[in-house]
C-alpha positions in Angstrom: 0.0 0.0 0.0 2.8 2.4 0.9 4.5 1.7 -2.5 1.2 2.6 -4.2 1.0 5.9 -2.3 4.6 6.7 -3.2 4.0 6.0 -6.9 0.8 8.1 -6.7 2.7 11.1 -5.3 5.3 10.7 -8.1 2.6 10.4 -10.7 0.7 13.5 -9.5 3.9 15.5 -9.7 4.7 14.5 -13.3 1.0 14.6 -14.2 0.9 18.2 -13.1 3.5 19.1 -15.8 1.5 17.2 -18.4 -1.7 19.0 -17.4 -0.1 22.4 -17.6 1.2 21.8 -21.1 -2.0 20.0 -22.2 -4.1 23.1 -21.3 -2.3 25.0 -24.1 -3.2 22.4 -26.6 -6.8 22.2 -25.6 -7.4 25.9 -25.3 -6.1 26.6 -28.8 -8.0 23.7 -30.3 -11.1 24.8 -28.5 -10.9 28.2 -30.1 -9.7 27.6 -33.7 -9.6 23.8 -34.0 -5.8 23.8 -34.4 -3.3 21.2 -33.0 -0.4 23.5 -32.2 2.5 21.1 -32.4 4.9 23.9 -31.7 3.5 24.1 -28.2 6.0 21.6 -26.7 8.8 23.8 -27.9 7.3 26.9 -26.3 7.5 24.8 -23.1 11.2 24.2 -23.9 11.8 27.9 -24.4 10.1 28.6 -21.1 12.6 26.3 -19.4 15.5 28.2 -21.0 13.9 31.6 -20.1 13.7 30.4 -16.5 17.3 29.3 -16.7 18.4 32.7 -18.0 16.4 34.5 -15.3 17.9 32.5 -12.5 21.5 32.2 -13.8 22.0 35.6 -15.5 19.5 37.9 -13.9 19.9 36.2 -10.5 16.2 36.0 -9.9 14.6 33.9 -7.2 12.0 31.3 -8.1 8.8 33.4 -8.2 10.2 36.3 -10.3 11.9 33.8 -12.6 8.6 31.9 -13.1 6.8 35.1 -13.9 9.6 36.3 -16.2 9.4 33.0 -18.1 5.6 33.1 -18.4 5.7 36.7 -19.7 8.4 35.8 -22.3 6.5 32.8 -23.6 3.2 34.6 -23.6 4.7 37.2 -25.9 6.2 34.4 -28.0 2.8 32.7 -28.3 1.3 35.9 -29.6 4.1 36.4 -32.1 3.7 32.8 -33.4 0.0 33.1 -33.8 0.3 36.5 -35.5 3.0 35.5 -38.0 2.5 31.8 -38.6 -1.2 30.9 -38.0 -3.3 34.0 -38.5 -2.4 34.4 -42.3 -3.5 30.8 -42.8 -6.6 30.8 -40.7 -8.9 30.1 -43.7 -6.5 27.7 -45.4 -7.0 23.9 -45.4 -6.3 22.2 -42.1 -3.4 20.2 -43.5 -1.6 23.5 -44.4 -1.9 24.8 -40.9 -0.8 21.4 -39.5 2.3 21.4 -41.6 3.0 25.0 -40.6 2.8 24.0 -36.9 5.3 21.3 -37.5 7.5 23.7 -39.3 7.3 26.3 -36.5 8.2 23.5 -34.0 11.3 22.5 -36.0 12.3 26.2 -36.4 12.1 26.8 -32.6 14.1 23.6 -31.8 16.9 24.1 -34.3 17.2 27.8 -33.8 17.7 27.1 -30.1 20.3 24.4 -30.9 22.1 26.8 -33.2 22.5 29.6 -30.6 22.7 27.5 -27.4 24.1 24.1 -28.6 22.5 20.7 -28.2 24.1 19.8 -24.9 21.9 19.7 -21.7 22.4 22.6 -19.3 22.2 22.3 -15.6 19.3 24.2 -14.0 20.6 26.1 -10.9 19.3 25.2 -7.5 16.7 28.0 -6.7 16.1 26.7 -3.2 17.5 24.1 -0.9 16.1 20.6 -1.6 14.5 18.8 1.3 12.4 15.6 1.7 9.6 14.9 4.1 8.4 11.5 5.3 4.9 10.2 5.7 3.3 7.1 7.2 6.2 6.4 9.5 8.9 7.1 7.0 7.7 4.7 4.4 6.6 7.4 2.0 8.7 10.4 1.0 7.8 13.6 -0.8 10.2 16.3 -1.7 9.7 20.0 -1.5 10.1 20.1 -5.3 7.1 17.8 -5.7 5.1 19.9 -3.3 6.1 23.0 -5.2 5.0 21.5 -8.6 1.6 20.4 -7.2 1.0 23.8 -5.5 2.0 25.9 -8.4 -0.1 23.7 -10.8 -3.2 24.0 -8.6 -2.8 27.8 -8.3 -2.4 28.3 -12.1 -5.3 26.0 -12.9 -7.6 27.8 -10.5 -6.4 31.1 -12.0 -7.1 29.9 -15.5 -10.6 28.7 -14.5 -11.3 32.1 -12.9 -10.1 33.9 -16.1 -12.2 31.7 -18.4 -15.4 31.8 -16.3 -15.4 35.1 -14.5 -13.7 37.7 -16.8 -14.7 39.5 -19.9 -11.9 38.0 -22.0 -12.9 34.6 -20.7 -16.5 35.1 -21.9 -15.1 36.2 -25.2 -13.0 33.1 -25.5 -16.0 30.9 -24.8 -18.1 32.8 -27.3 -15.4 32.5 -30.0 -15.0 28.8 -29.3 -18.8 28.3 -29.7 -19.3 30.3 -32.9 -16.6 32.5 -34.3 -18.7 34.3 -36.8 -21.5 35.0 -34.4 -19.0 36.3 -31.8 -17.6 38.7 -34.5 -21.1 40.0 -35.3 -21.6 40.6 -31.5 -18.7 43.0 -31.5 -16.0 40.6 -30.1 -12.5 41.2 -31.4 -11.8 37.6 -32.5 -8.2 38.2 -33.5 -7.4 39.7 -30.1 -9.2 36.9 -28.3 -7.3 34.2 -30.2 -4.0 36.0 -29.5 -4.8 36.1 -25.8 -5.7 32.4 -25.9 -2.2 31.6 -27.3 -0.6 33.9 -24.7 -2.3 32.1 -21.8 -1.5 28.6 -23.1 2.1 29.6 -23.8 2.4 31.1 -20.3 1.2 27.8 -18.7 3.7 25.8 -20.8 6.5 28.2 -19.7 5.5 27.5 -16.1 5.7 23.8 -16.8 9.2 24.3 -18.3 10.5 26.0 -15.2 9.1 23.4 -12.9 10.6 20.6 -15.0 14.0 22.4 -14.9 13.8 22.5 -11.1 12.6 18.9 -10.9 15.1 17.2 -13.3 17.9 19.8 -12.9 18.5 20.1 -16.6 17.1 21.6 -19.8 18.0 21.0 -23.4 16.7 22.1 -26.9 14.8 18.9 -27.7 13.1 18.4 -24.3 9.8 19.6 -25.7 9.3 16.7 -28.1 8.4 13.9 -25.7 6.7 16.1 -23.1 4.8 17.8 -25.8 3.6 14.5 -27.3 2.6 13.2 -23.9 0.7 16.5 -23.1 -1.1 16.1 -26.4 -2.1 12.5 -25.4 -3.3 14.0 -22.1 -5.5 16.5 -24.0 -6.9 13.8 -26.3 -7.5 11.5 -23.3 -9.5 14.1 -21.4 -11.3 15.4 -24.5 -9.4 17.9 -26.5 -10.9 21.4 -26.4 -12.2 20.8 -22.8 -10.2 22.4 -20.1 -11.2 20.1 -17.2 -10.5 17.2 -19.5 -6.9 18.4 -20.2 -6.3 18.6 -16.4 -7.7 15.2 -15.7 -5.9 13.6 -18.7 -2.6 14.9 -17.5 -3.0 13.5 -14.0 -4.2 10.1 -15.3 -1.3 9.8 -17.7 1.3 10.8 -15.0 -0.1 8.4 -12.5 -0.3 5.6 -15.0 3.3 6.1 -16.1 4.4 6.2 -12.5 2.6 2.9 -11.7 4.0 1.2 -14.8 7.5 2.3 -13.7 7.0 1.2 -10.1 5.4 -2.1 -10.6 6.7 -3.0 -14.0 9.7 -1.5 -15.9 10.8 2.0 -16.6 11.3 0.9 -20.2 7.5 0.9 -20.7 7.1 4.4 -19.2 7.1 6.2 -22.6 5.2 3.6 -24.7 2.3 3.4 -22.3 1.3 7.0 -23.2 0.8 6.0 -26.8 -0.9 2.8 -25.9 -3.4 4.9 -24.0 -3.8 7.2 -27.1 -4.6 4.2 -29.3 -7.1 2.8 -26.8 -8.9 6.1 -26.3 -9.1 6.6 -30.1 -10.6 3.2 -30.6 -13.0 3.2 -27.6 -14.0 6.9 -27.2 -12.4 9.2 -29.7 -14.0 12.3 -28.2 -12.1 11.7 -24.9 -13.4 11.1 -21.4 -15.1 14.5 -21.1 -16.0 14.8 -24.8 -19.3 14.1 -26.5 -19.7 12.6 -30.0 -20.8 15.3 -32.4 -22.2 14.5 -35.9 -20.9 16.6 -38.7 -22.7 17.2 -42.0 -20.6 16.2 -45.1 
């Protein structure tokens, strides 16, 4: 039982990262029906922005986190404005290829300027571990930090979406873009803000991963980005609570597979889950099947 609780704690920590990144995927898809495959690389750049803030600007954790989120929010707006907005009315395959191109551009531009080697993330606070259940279960202050920051950001996002003017605009645009435009909503601004929010959450995940694993590198967004995408599909892409739930389910499943089986199966299990969910319930756990006229 104690082993299960230990793996559950580990899974929630990693699942929190997946959930934060998955929120960006699901928000953008919910608004303009786009799978932004460059999102994982925005997460990578957020980690490097956090590294720069702590190493060069000598910031502590909270200012570095905010700095990284602001940098990636601006980056998200730039990507949407330059790469996706001109193609908004183009065929979906064109936008998808563009997203893959933006992803490769971010990865290899980062490698060109910073090199491919992993870089050590500085220790922003002293590491400590706490024991539970008579010393049989341990949890580190890093894991506590990841869970707490994730909960705060998710609650903040929920407040923005459901209790602010821009949140109401986002929901209106996701429901019917043309009707929202006729009602006086600035659709372009709303979409840009959606990209900014999703990118900021990905940046926060990047900083937390840097602290947790103590390293960042230019290709770190590939696997985490794919797993976050699986999380979004699992929960029901386009549905914010679904992205959160999918991230936690995937993180816990990976941790249990590693703990009770083999760490070799940690990565493949994500894609097994993707195949199963597409076969059994393609709309995801929180999604509903919608008929389309053809």
